[in-house]
Backbone as XML, in Angstrom:
<?xml version="1.0"?>
<chain id="A" units="angstrom">
  <residue number="1" name="MET">
    <atom name="N" x="-105.268" y="-46.589" z="66.313"/>
    <atom name="CA" x="-104.014" y="-47.141" z="66.311"/>
    <atom name="C" x="-103.906" y="-48.234" z="65.193"/>
  </residue>
  <residue number="2" name="GLY">
    <atom name="N" x="-105.066" y="-48.621" z="64.638"/>
    <atom name="CA" x="-104.963" y="-49.631" z="63.580"/>
    <atom name="C" x="-104.254" y="-49.128" z="62.355"/>
  </residue>
  <residue number="3" name="GLU">
    <atom name="N" x="-104.305" y="-47.804" z="62.097"/>
    <atom name="CA" x="-103.482" y="-47.245" z="61.047"/>
    <atom name="C" x="-101.958" y="-47.212" z="61.316"/>
  </residue>
  <residue number="4" name="ARG">
    <atom name="N" x="-101.618" y="-47.531" z="62.404"/>
    <atom name="CA" x="-100.164" y="-47.464" z="62.847"/>
    <atom name="C" x="-99.689" y="-48.704" z="63.132"/>
  </residue>
  <residue number="5" name="ALA">
    <atom name="N" x="-99.823" y="-49.790" z="62.295"/>
    <atom name="CA" x="-99.331" y="-51.115" z="62.319"/>
    <atom name="C" x="-100.042" y="-51.981" z="63.388"/>
  </residue>
  <residue number="6" name="ASP">
    <atom name="N" x="-100.970" y="-51.363" z="64.083"/>
    <atom name="CA" x="-101.752" y="-52.449" z="64.963"/>
    <atom name="C" x="-102.892" y="-53.105" z="64.192"/>
  </residue>
  <residue number="7" name="LEU">
    <atom name="N" x="-102.544" y="-53.848" z="63.050"/>
    <atom name="CA" x="-103.475" y="-54.327" z="62.075"/>
    <atom name="C" x="-104.272" y="-55.447" z="62.633"/>
  </residue>
  <residue number="8" name="TYR">
    <atom name="N" x="-103.738" y="-56.186" z="63.472"/>
    <atom name="CA" x="-104.450" y="-57.311" z="63.943"/>
    <atom name="C" x="-105.175" y="-57.204" z="65.434"/>
  </residue>
  <residue number="9" name="ARG">
    <atom name="N" x="-105.332" y="-55.980" z="65.968"/>
    <atom name="CA" x="-105.912" y="-55.616" z="67.183"/>
    <atom name="C" x="-106.611" y="-56.806" z="67.771"/>
  </residue>
  <residue number="10" name="GLY">
    <atom name="N" x="-105.944" y="-57.495" z="68.596"/>
    <atom name="CA" x="-106.495" y="-58.513" z="69.567"/>
    <atom name="C" x="-106.773" y="-59.766" z="68.773"/>
  </residue>
  <residue number="11" name="LYS">
    <atom name="N" x="-106.285" y="-60.060" z="67.498"/>
    <atom name="CA" x="-106.343" y="-61.305" z="66.951"/>
    <atom name="C" x="-105.833" y="-62.515" z="67.561"/>
  </residue>
  <residue number="12" name="GLY">
    <atom name="N" x="-104.745" y="-62.326" z="68.265"/>
    <atom name="CA" x="-104.051" y="-63.454" z="68.997"/>
    <atom name="C" x="-104.463" y="-63.458" z="70.439"/>
  </residue>
  <residue number="13" name="TRP">
    <atom name="N" x="-105.609" y="-62.986" z="70.758"/>
    <atom name="CA" x="-106.009" y="-63.022" z="72.245"/>
    <atom name="C" x="-105.860" y="-64.306" z="72.771"/>
  </residue>
  <residue number="14" name="PRO">
    <atom name="N" x="-105.470" y="-64.526" z="74.095"/>
    <atom name="CA" x="-104.998" y="-63.572" z="75.023"/>
    <atom name="C" x="-103.532" y="-63.113" z="74.861"/>
  </residue>
  <residue number="15" name="ASN">
    <atom name="N" x="-102.949" y="-63.570" z="73.934"/>
    <atom name="CA" x="-101.455" y="-63.162" z="73.697"/>
    <atom name="C" x="-101.490" y="-61.826" z="72.976"/>
  </residue>
  <residue number="16" name="VAL">
    <atom name="N" x="-101.802" y="-60.844" z="73.447"/>
    <atom name="CA" x="-101.784" y="-59.455" z="72.819"/>
    <atom name="C" x="-101.069" y="-58.400" z="73.640"/>
  </residue>
  <residue number="17" name="ILE">
    <atom name="N" x="-100.610" y="-57.465" z="73.002"/>
    <atom name="CA" x="-100.036" y="-56.177" z="73.863"/>
    <atom name="C" x="-101.130" y="-55.122" z="73.832"/>
  </residue>
  <residue number="18" name="PRO">
    <atom name="N" x="-101.687" y="-54.680" z="74.977"/>
    <atom name="CA" x="-102.728" y="-53.796" z="74.783"/>
    <atom name="C" x="-102.190" y="-52.299" z="74.401"/>
  </residue>
  <residue number="19" name="THR">
    <atom name="N" x="-103.071" y="-51.653" z="73.563"/>
    <atom name="CA" x="-102.620" y="-50.351" z="73.043"/>
    <atom name="C" x="-102.833" y="-49.344" z="74.136"/>
  </residue>
  <residue number="20" name="LYS">
    <atom name="N" x="-101.879" y="-48.443" z="74.383"/>
    <atom name="CA" x="-102.092" y="-47.511" z="75.358"/>
    <atom name="C" x="-102.193" y="-46.130" z="74.673"/>
  </residue>
  <residue number="21" name="TYR">
    <atom name="N" x="-103.364" y="-45.473" z="74.612"/>
    <atom name="CA" x="-103.740" y="-44.347" z="73.967"/>
    <atom name="C" x="-102.969" y="-43.111" z="74.641"/>
  </residue>
  <residue number="22" name="LEU">
    <atom name="N" x="-102.480" y="-42.237" z="74.216"/>
    <atom name="CA" x="-101.683" y="-41.204" z="74.802"/>
    <atom name="C" x="-102.333" y="-39.842" z="74.866"/>
  </residue>
  <residue number="23" name="VAL">
    <atom name="N" x="-103.483" y="-39.654" z="74.217"/>
    <atom name="CA" x="-104.277" y="-38.395" z="74.173"/>
    <atom name="C" x="-105.670" y="-38.502" z="74.585"/>
  </residue>
  <residue number="24" name="ASP">
    <atom name="N" x="-106.348" y="-37.545" z="75.013"/>
    <atom name="CA" x="-107.625" y="-37.430" z="75.379"/>
    <atom name="C" x="-108.453" y="-37.043" z="74.144"/>
  </residue>
  <residue number="25" name="PRO">
    <atom name="N" x="-109.357" y="-38.043" z="73.554"/>
    <atom name="CA" x="-110.093" y="-37.726" z="72.423"/>
    <atom name="C" x="-111.166" y="-36.552" z="72.549"/>
  </residue>
  <residue number="26" name="THR">
    <atom name="N" x="-111.301" y="-36.074" z="73.624"/>
    <atom name="CA" x="-112.365" y="-35.070" z="73.798"/>
    <atom name="C" x="-111.732" y="-33.611" z="73.874"/>
  </residue>
  <residue number="27" name="ALA">
    <atom name="N" x="-110.380" y="-33.716" z="73.996"/>
    <atom name="CA" x="-109.622" y="-32.352" z="74.068"/>
    <atom name="C" x="-109.050" y="-31.886" z="72.675"/>
  </residue>
  <residue number="28" name="ALA">
    <atom name="N" x="-108.774" y="-30.683" z="72.695"/>
    <atom name="CA" x="-108.277" y="-29.922" z="71.438"/>
    <atom name="C" x="-106.700" y="-29.986" z="71.504"/>
  </residue>
  <residue number="29" name="TYR">
    <atom name="N" x="-105.950" y="-30.180" z="70.407"/>
    <atom name="CA" x="-104.617" y="-30.324" z="70.352"/>
    <atom name="C" x="-104.080" y="-29.573" z="69.129"/>
  </residue>
  <residue number="30" name="ASP">
    <atom name="N" x="-102.813" y="-28.964" z="69.207"/>
    <atom name="CA" x="-102.045" y="-28.481" z="68.075"/>
    <atom name="C" x="-101.100" y="-29.460" z="67.795"/>
  </residue>
  <residue number="31" name="VAL">
    <atom name="N" x="-100.927" y="-29.670" z="66.359"/>
    <atom name="CA" x="-100.072" y="-30.704" z="65.875"/>
    <atom name="C" x="-98.984" y="-30.140" z="64.945"/>
  </residue>
  <residue number="32" name="LEU">
    <atom name="N" x="-97.848" y="-30.753" z="64.943"/>
    <atom name="CA" x="-96.761" y="-30.348" z="64.134"/>
    <atom name="C" x="-96.242" y="-31.613" z="63.420"/>
  </residue>
  <residue number="33" name="ASP">
    <atom name="N" x="-96.475" y="-31.751" z="62.062"/>
    <atom name="CA" x="-96.177" y="-32.884" z="61.186"/>
    <atom name="C" x="-94.927" y="-32.571" z="60.557"/>
  </residue>
  <residue number="34" name="ILE">
    <atom name="N" x="-93.860" y="-33.404" z="60.849"/>
    <atom name="CA" x="-92.700" y="-33.323" z="59.994"/>
    <atom name="C" x="-92.510" y="-34.350" z="59.008"/>
  </residue>
  <residue number="35" name="HIS">
    <atom name="N" x="-92.772" y="-34.101" z="57.639"/>
    <atom name="CA" x="-92.775" y="-35.133" z="56.652"/>
    <atom name="C" x="-91.491" y="-35.032" z="55.833"/>
  </residue>
  <residue number="36" name="PHE">
    <atom name="N" x="-90.726" y="-36.187" z="55.712"/>
    <atom name="CA" x="-89.458" y="-36.156" z="54.876"/>
    <atom name="C" x="-89.425" y="-37.506" z="54.205"/>
  </residue>
  <residue number="37" name="ALA">
    <atom name="N" x="-88.428" y="-37.605" z="53.384"/>
    <atom name="CA" x="-88.072" y="-38.734" z="52.541"/>
    <atom name="C" x="-86.593" y="-38.930" z="52.434"/>
  </residue>
  <residue number="38" name="TYR">
    <atom name="N" x="-86.217" y="-40.276" z="52.595"/>
    <atom name="CA" x="-84.742" y="-40.516" z="52.318"/>
    <atom name="C" x="-84.696" y="-41.066" z="50.914"/>
  </residue>
  <residue number="39" name="VAL">
    <atom name="N" x="-83.652" y="-40.745" z="50.046"/>
    <atom name="CA" x="-83.467" y="-41.250" z="48.754"/>
    <atom name="C" x="-81.940" y="-41.685" z="48.858"/>
  </residue>
  <residue number="40" name="GLY">
    <atom name="N" x="-81.819" y="-43.013" z="48.481"/>
    <atom name="CA" x="-80.468" y="-43.578" z="48.530"/>
    <atom name="C" x="-79.639" y="-43.388" z="47.342"/>
  </residue>
  <residue number="41" name="ALA">
    <atom name="N" x="-78.516" y="-43.837" z="47.203"/>
    <atom name="CA" x="-77.661" y="-43.579" z="45.980"/>
    <atom name="C" x="-77.994" y="-44.693" z="45.071"/>
  </residue>
  <residue number="42" name="ASN">
    <atom name="N" x="-77.809" y="-44.213" z="43.729"/>
    <atom name="CA" x="-77.820" y="-45.182" z="42.625"/>
    <atom name="C" x="-78.950" y="-46.104" z="42.511"/>
  </residue>
  <residue number="43" name="GLU">
    <atom name="N" x="-78.790" y="-47.261" z="42.902"/>
    <atom name="CA" x="-79.871" y="-48.223" z="42.745"/>
    <atom name="C" x="-81.110" y="-48.095" z="43.720"/>
  </residue>
  <residue number="44" name="CYS">
    <atom name="N" x="-80.876" y="-47.393" z="44.765"/>
    <atom name="CA" x="-81.867" y="-47.055" z="45.746"/>
    <atom name="C" x="-82.677" y="-45.749" z="45.335"/>
  </residue>
  <residue number="45" name="VAL">
    <atom name="N" x="-83.284" y="-45.689" z="44.173"/>
    <atom name="CA" x="-83.822" y="-44.557" z="43.822"/>
    <atom name="C" x="-85.286" y="-44.317" z="44.272"/>
  </residue>
  <residue number="46" name="GLN">
    <atom name="N" x="-85.889" y="-45.285" z="44.925"/>
    <atom name="CA" x="-87.188" y="-45.182" z="45.595"/>
    <atom name="C" x="-87.199" y="-44.316" z="46.771"/>
  </residue>
  <residue number="47" name="LYS">
    <atom name="N" x="-88.070" y="-43.487" z="47.120"/>
    <atom name="CA" x="-88.195" y="-42.621" z="48.243"/>
    <atom name="C" x="-88.695" y="-43.441" z="49.542"/>
  </residue>
  <residue number="48" name="SER">
    <atom name="N" x="-88.091" y="-43.360" z="50.505"/>
    <atom name="CA" x="-88.645" y="-43.788" z="51.748"/>
    <atom name="C" x="-89.233" y="-42.733" z="52.550"/>
  </residue>
  <residue number="49" name="GLU">
    <atom name="N" x="-90.502" y="-42.662" z="52.584"/>
    <atom name="CA" x="-91.228" y="-41.425" z="53.110"/>
    <atom name="C" x="-91.586" y="-41.743" z="54.651"/>
  </residue>
  <residue number="50" name="LYS">
    <atom name="N" x="-91.345" y="-40.814" z="55.511"/>
    <atom name="CA" x="-91.537" y="-40.823" z="56.916"/>
    <atom name="C" x="-92.386" y="-39.670" z="57.327"/>
  </residue>
  <residue number="51" name="THR">
    <atom name="N" x="-93.081" y="-39.708" z="58.397"/>
    <atom name="CA" x="-93.926" y="-38.464" z="59.047"/>
    <atom name="C" x="-93.711" y="-38.753" z="60.601"/>
  </residue>
  <residue number="52" name="ILE">
    <atom name="N" x="-93.242" y="-37.751" z="61.079"/>
    <atom name="CA" x="-93.228" y="-37.484" z="62.601"/>
    <atom name="C" x="-94.204" y="-36.573" z="63.074"/>
  </residue>
  <residue number="53" name="THR">
    <atom name="N" x="-95.095" y="-37.115" z="63.969"/>
    <atom name="CA" x="-96.193" y="-36.234" z="64.414"/>
    <atom name="C" x="-95.968" y="-35.883" z="65.842"/>
  </residue>
  <residue number="54" name="LEU">
    <atom name="N" x="-95.852" y="-34.404" z="66.094"/>
    <atom name="CA" x="-95.760" y="-33.925" z="67.501"/>
    <atom name="C" x="-97.116" y="-33.335" z="67.918"/>
  </residue>
  <residue number="55" name="VAL">
    <atom name="N" x="-97.511" y="-33.608" z="69.179"/>
    <atom name="CA" x="-98.832" y="-33.072" z="69.663"/>
    <atom name="C" x="-98.691" y="-32.391" z="70.900"/>
  </residue>
  <residue number="56" name="SER">
    <atom name="N" x="-99.319" y="-31.201" z="71.044"/>
    <atom name="CA" x="-99.318" y="-30.543" z="72.310"/>
    <atom name="C" x="-100.633" y="-29.805" z="72.559"/>
  </residue>
  <residue number="57" name="LYS">
    <atom name="N" x="-101.138" y="-29.715" z="73.887"/>
    <atom name="CA" x="-102.303" y="-29.028" z="74.249"/>
    <atom name="C" x="-102.068" y="-27.450" z="74.071"/>
  </residue>
  <residue number="58" name="THR">
    <atom name="N" x="-100.962" y="-27.152" z="74.070"/>
    <atom name="CA" x="-100.789" y="-25.516" z="73.983"/>
    <atom name="C" x="-100.021" y="-25.186" z="72.735"/>
  </residue>
  <residue number="59" name="ALA">
    <atom name="N" x="-100.690" y="-24.230" z="72.119"/>
    <atom name="CA" x="-100.072" y="-23.789" z="70.763"/>
    <atom name="C" x="-98.726" y="-23.076" z="70.935"/>
  </residue>
  <residue number="60" name="SER">
    <atom name="N" x="-98.456" y="-22.578" z="72.104"/>
    <atom name="CA" x="-97.148" y="-21.953" z="72.228"/>
    <atom name="C" x="-95.978" y="-22.947" z="72.161"/>
  </residue>
  <residue number="61" name="LYS">
    <atom name="N" x="-96.229" y="-24.084" z="72.698"/>
    <atom name="CA" x="-95.219" y="-25.051" z="72.722"/>
    <atom name="C" x="-94.900" y="-25.612" z="71.265"/>
  </residue>
  <residue number="62" name="ILE">
    <atom name="N" x="-95.877" y="-25.821" z="70.497"/>
    <atom name="CA" x="-95.698" y="-26.150" z="69.187"/>
    <atom name="C" x="-95.080" y="-25.008" z="68.303"/>
  </residue>
  <residue number="63" name="THR">
    <atom name="N" x="-95.427" y="-23.712" z="68.551"/>
    <atom name="CA" x="-94.817" y="-22.611" z="67.919"/>
    <atom name="C" x="-93.288" y="-22.573" z="68.272"/>
  </residue>
  <residue number="64" name="ALA">
    <atom name="N" x="-93.039" y="-22.745" z="69.435"/>
    <atom name="CA" x="-91.674" y="-22.678" z="70.013"/>
    <atom name="C" x="-90.748" y="-23.872" z="69.349"/>
  </residue>
  <residue number="65" name="LEU">
    <atom name="N" x="-91.504" y="-25.028" z="69.139"/>
    <atom name="CA" x="-90.738" y="-26.056" z="68.576"/>
    <atom name="C" x="-90.431" y="-25.921" z="67.121"/>
  </residue>
  <residue number="66" name="ALA">
    <atom name="N" x="-91.555" y="-25.399" z="66.312"/>
    <atom name="CA" x="-91.466" y="-25.132" z="64.921"/>
    <atom name="C" x="-90.434" y="-24.026" z="64.770"/>
  </residue>
  <residue number="67" name="THR">
    <atom name="N" x="-90.251" y="-23.023" z="65.699"/>
    <atom name="CA" x="-89.142" y="-22.124" z="65.558"/>
    <atom name="C" x="-87.871" y="-22.509" z="65.693"/>
  </residue>
  <residue number="68" name="ALA">
    <atom name="N" x="-87.654" y="-23.493" z="66.610"/>
    <atom name="CA" x="-86.421" y="-24.159" z="66.969"/>
    <atom name="C" x="-85.990" y="-25.003" z="65.695"/>
  </residue>
  <residue number="69" name="PHE">
    <atom name="N" x="-87.010" y="-25.815" z="65.146"/>
    <atom name="CA" x="-86.721" y="-26.536" z="63.995"/>
    <atom name="C" x="-86.294" y="-25.747" z="62.804"/>
  </residue>
  <residue number="70" name="THR">
    <atom name="N" x="-86.860" y="-24.649" z="62.473"/>
    <atom name="CA" x="-86.563" y="-23.805" z="61.583"/>
    <atom name="C" x="-85.151" y="-23.267" z="61.658"/>
  </residue>
  <residue number="71" name="THR">
    <atom name="N" x="-84.818" y="-22.978" z="62.934"/>
    <atom name="CA" x="-83.534" y="-22.406" z="63.234"/>
    <atom name="C" x="-82.296" y="-23.466" z="63.091"/>
  </residue>
  <residue number="72" name="ALA">
    <atom name="N" x="-82.649" y="-24.682" z="63.529"/>
    <atom name="CA" x="-81.660" y="-25.716" z="63.446"/>
    <atom name="C" x="-81.433" y="-26.038" z="61.945"/>
  </residue>
  <residue number="73" name="THR">
    <atom name="N" x="-82.556" y="-26.145" z="61.199"/>
    <atom name="CA" x="-82.396" y="-26.810" z="59.892"/>
    <atom name="C" x="-82.448" y="-25.839" z="58.703"/>
  </residue>
  <residue number="74" name="GLY">
    <atom name="N" x="-82.871" y="-24.853" z="58.850"/>
    <atom name="CA" x="-83.020" y="-23.744" z="57.883"/>
    <atom name="C" x="-84.204" y="-23.886" z="57.088"/>
  </residue>
  <residue number="75" name="VAL">
    <atom name="N" x="-85.068" y="-24.852" z="57.231"/>
    <atom name="CA" x="-86.329" y="-25.263" z="56.553"/>
    <atom name="C" x="-87.452" y="-24.503" z="57.243"/>
  </residue>
  <residue number="76" name="THR">
    <atom name="N" x="-88.215" y="-23.738" z="56.280"/>
    <atom name="CA" x="-89.260" y="-22.991" z="56.819"/>
    <atom name="C" x="-90.530" y="-23.904" z="57.104"/>
  </residue>
  <residue number="77" name="VAL">
    <atom name="N" x="-91.067" y="-23.533" z="58.120"/>
    <atom name="CA" x="-92.292" y="-24.407" z="58.714"/>
    <atom name="C" x="-93.485" y="-23.445" z="58.455"/>
  </residue>
  <residue number="78" name="THR">
    <atom name="N" x="-94.497" y="-24.130" z="57.797"/>
    <atom name="CA" x="-95.718" y="-23.305" z="57.428"/>
    <atom name="C" x="-96.903" y="-24.069" z="58.114"/>
  </residue>
  <residue number="79" name="ALA">
    <atom name="N" x="-97.804" y="-23.060" z="58.481"/>
    <atom name="CA" x="-98.876" y="-23.585" z="59.223"/>
    <atom name="C" x="-100.099" y="-23.860" z="58.360"/>
  </residue>
  <residue number="80" name="LYS">
    <atom name="N" x="-100.813" y="-25.035" z="58.567"/>
    <atom name="CA" x="-102.058" y="-25.366" z="57.801"/>
    <atom name="C" x="-103.159" y="-25.485" z="58.703"/>
  </residue>
  <residue number="81" name="GLU">
    <atom name="N" x="-104.395" y="-25.172" z="58.388"/>
    <atom name="CA" x="-105.535" y="-25.373" z="59.225"/>
    <atom name="C" x="-106.499" y="-26.247" z="58.526"/>
  </residue>
</chain>
């Protein structure tokens, strides 16, 4: 979680918000990353890149989500291992 803006991890103890991890580190997961960038008009030429990461224990859910994403947006989703 330190890579996701929890840079000070406990620095202000006892005034901290504990991090709640949402996955089991011993289990295997399938992941769908959606990476995109916003480019503004004229003077806003710098890209603002974002990544949305979706995680599931079952590959069929990620496959269904990727198919739905492709249908809704027309963007082809490719698998990487």
